[in-house]
N, C-alpha and C positions, 0 to 999 in steps of 0.2 A: 505493500500500499504505499501510496504516495505520502508525507509532511502532510500536517494539519497548513490550509492556508484560511486562517481566521483572519477577518479582515481589522483586526485589530493591532496585527501582526504585520501583518503586510499593509498596512497606509491604504484602502482603497477596499470598494465592492469588487471582485473577484466575479468574470463574467464566466457563465458553464452556457452551454445551449444542447440542442438536437442536431447534428447533423444530416440532412438530406435535400433530394429534391421531390418539391408538390407535397409539402409537409406541414399546410400552413391546419390542417381538420390536427396535429397533435396533440394528446391530455398531456404531454409532459409538463409545458409548463403552469396548466394548471395543479399539476401534484404536487410539483420542485417548492412552487408558491405557498403551497399548506405543510409543507416538509420546513422552506425554511421555518415559516409565521413559528410550528411548535416547536422548532430546537435550537431559532439562532443564528444560525448556520447562513447568514444571505449573502444569495448569489443576486446576477443579474443577469435567469434565465431566456436564454433564443430560440428562433426558429433563426436555423442559420441554414436555406435556402438554396443550395451550391447544385448547377447542374453537372452530371460528371467533366464536360471536359473543363471545366471550373476547380477542379478539387486540387488541382499542386497550389496554383495562384492563392488559390481565399487561404489553402493549409501555411502557406509561406506568411501573408499577411501575419495570422494567425501568431505566429512563434516570431515575425518582427517586434511587433508590438506589444506583448508579453503581458495582455489585460486577460485572456483567455488562459483559466488555470485549466478545464477539464468540459467533453461534453460527449454527449452522449450520440450515437451515429444508426443509422437508417436506412431505406434503400433507397437508392443503390449502391451507398460506397461500403457498407458493410465485408466487403471480398478486396474492396478494390484501395481502400486505404492501409488496406498490411502493408504495400508495400513500396507505403511510405512511412511508414514505423523507423523510430529507430533503436525501439524494444519492445518484446510481448512477455506479456505472460504465461507461463508453460500452460495453463487451460487453455489461453485465444490459442497457442500454437495451435493445439491438439484438434480444435475446434477448425479452425482454419478459415473464422472468423470472428471480425471484431465490433461489438456497441459499442464502447466505452474505452477513451483517449481520457488520459489523464495529461499535464503538460508540465515539467518542472526542469527548471534553467534550462530550458527551450530544447530539452529533450521529449520528443513523441512518443509514450509509451502509453502499449492498443492492452485491452480486459475482453474479457467477454464475459459478461455474469449475466445473462439467459442463461447460459449451463447452469450454475447454480440454482436460481432461481425460479427455474420450472425444477429442479431438483427438492425444493422445500417444499413445494406446490403439492408434488406429487404424494411425497415423504406422508407431510402431515393430511391428504386424502386416507393415504390406505392405513392412518392408524386411527381417523376421526370413524373411519367408518367398518373397521377391524379387518380391513382385505386381506388378502396371506401378501408375503413378505417374499414371497421366491416362485421362481417356475413360471412367472409369466410368459406370455406369445403378445409381445412387444407390434401393431402395425401402424405404422411412424408416415401420411403422407405428405407426401413431397421431397426434393433432393438438395435446399437451398441451405442457408446458412443456419436459420431458426432449427432446420431440417433436423442436420448436424450440431449443433445448441441440446438437441432434444434426445438423438441418440446417445453422443455422453454421459448427458445428467444420469438418463437410465441404464446406464454402464455403473456410472459413478453410483448409483445408490445399489445397486445390485443384487435385482429381482429377477431380471429377462432369462430366460431361456431359450427363446427365437425372437430374434428384433426382422422384420417384413418391412426392407424400404420400397412403398411405390410411389410411383412417380412420371408424369410425364417425360420427361428429359429419361432420354436413355445415355444422350452422356453425364450427367450431371449423379445420373444413380449410380452409373457406374463409377466415376469419379470417387463419390461417399464411402461406395463399397470399398474398393480397392484403400481408400486414404485407412477405414478402421479396421478392415477384414484382420491384422496381423492380432490385432487386442482384442477385439470376441473370440480369436481363436485362442490367444492366450489365459480368458475367462471364462472358457468353454461354453460360448455362446455360439449358436448358431446364428448365423447371418445371412438374410435370403431378398435378395430382387425380384420386383414384380412390373408388371408390365401395372400403366394405370389403371386401379381401382378394378385389378384381376382374383379375383374373389374367388378361382377355382387354386388361385398359385399361391393366394394369400395364407388358404386351408384356413377359415374360420370356423371355429366350435372344433367338434370330432371327440374333441376332452373333456376332463371335468377340468384344466387348469387354469386360470383368468385369464382374459387376453384385454389389452387396453389398446386403444385408436389415439393416436396425436395428432390431429390435421397442423400441419404448421404450412399450411398453401394459404393463400390469400383471399379464397373461394369462401362465401357468405358474409368477408367484411363489408360496415357501409364506408360509403365519405363523405367526404368533407356534408353533405346534402345530406345525410340521412338515407342514402339510397345503397339499396341493396343489388351492384348491376354482376356481378354473377353467384348465382349464390351456392349455398354449402355445397361440398358435396355429395354426394348422394348413394346413401345407404342400403339395400334391399329390405324392402321390412321383415322379409323371412333370417336375415343375418344381421340386423341390427340386435336381435336381443340376446346374438352370444354375446355379446362384450359385454363386461362387468363395467369397466369403465371407457368414458370417452373425454379428452379434451383437446377441445379450443381452445386454439395458441390465442384468434382472433377475440379483441376484446371490444371492438365496437361495432354490432352493438352488445348492447350487457348480456344477453341472451341468444346464441345464433342459429337458423333455423337446423342445423346439424344441435344444439343443445336439445333444443326442443322435440324435435324426434325421436331423440334419445331415450331423456326426459314421459315419454308416452307409451316407453317397453318398460320402464323402468327400471333404466339403465344410469346407473350413477355419471351427471354430464359437470365438466367446471370448466368452465370462458379463462379469454387469457388474460383478466383484472388481477392475477394473482401475480403471475408471471411479471403481468407488466409492473406490478407496484413491486415487489421483490428487488425485480433487475434494479430497480433508479437507488433502493436501498442499497445495493451491493454500487451502484456508483459513487453513490453521494461520497460512502466510505471510502472510494480511488482519492477523493476530491479532498473531502474536509476531515478522515481519519474517522475510525471507529466512536462508538458508544453513546451516539443518539439516536439507536437505528428504532427503540422501542417506540418513543416522540413521533421519527417522524412514521412510519412505517404508519400508525393511529390518524393521525392526523392524515393520509394520504387515501384511506381504507373509508374516513367520512367524508373527503369530496369527493371519490369517485361515486358513494354506492349517494352521493345527494344528487351527483348530474347522471346517471343512471337512473334513480328516477324520475329526473321529469325527459331524459330519455322517453322510454315507454310509455308516458305517457303522454308525449306528443304523434 
């Protein structure tokens, strides 16, 4: 972790934010503002809307002026920024994707806080629902940065017997499997690739082991106008009940179409808000140091819950 960036020590209110492209809809400023108020660790959290071609120039200016102490990273920069780092945390290297950057003394350091965030969310659900702690069959939809973070989160929890990767992109799917095959072999986890929603290959059900579905794709996500342009992945009605738990990383709408379908057949469904908040907590620990997590988490949960209730009413 980086040293604390207390405004009293550094003499100004530090700048943080989220780097992406066309991300005006982001809830991150709302969450971090609530965390600032709760913990007293103030920062000027911005939306850094930077197109892919402008990334190098933007980073150069950020380092030159020295006001930005760190930022979150979202699409389309999570993988591209890897090449611009001075160093990366070991867990981020394993995932191959960066969602958090800390800047200290002009050095750009990359982290992945999605991975421990999702592991924490899944672990809490397992304990709360008294689900088994091993021999899970895990199906991950997608093969991008979020999917790799999800795969590593599952490996960290040591709960999986089999992990299936289902993605539209054969190249991404192959790269993802190649990237983690050795690690899965070392952990005696069977790693299997499947065509997009190829239920025969995915081999859902058929035994008594618990089954988890993790949707890491943007399908089912609402845009800035609260419209869902691409619906959630369609899971056949005769297959969905075979899942024990469904995790949808989309956090807007608060309850996605996939979650609603799961709940109708009594499958435990988790949305993306937990991971959103936990990765934000992890990012703030990178920027400011640890010690305020409890207060910041409570504030973020409260403000997200308020936003979600209004979203559902409109």
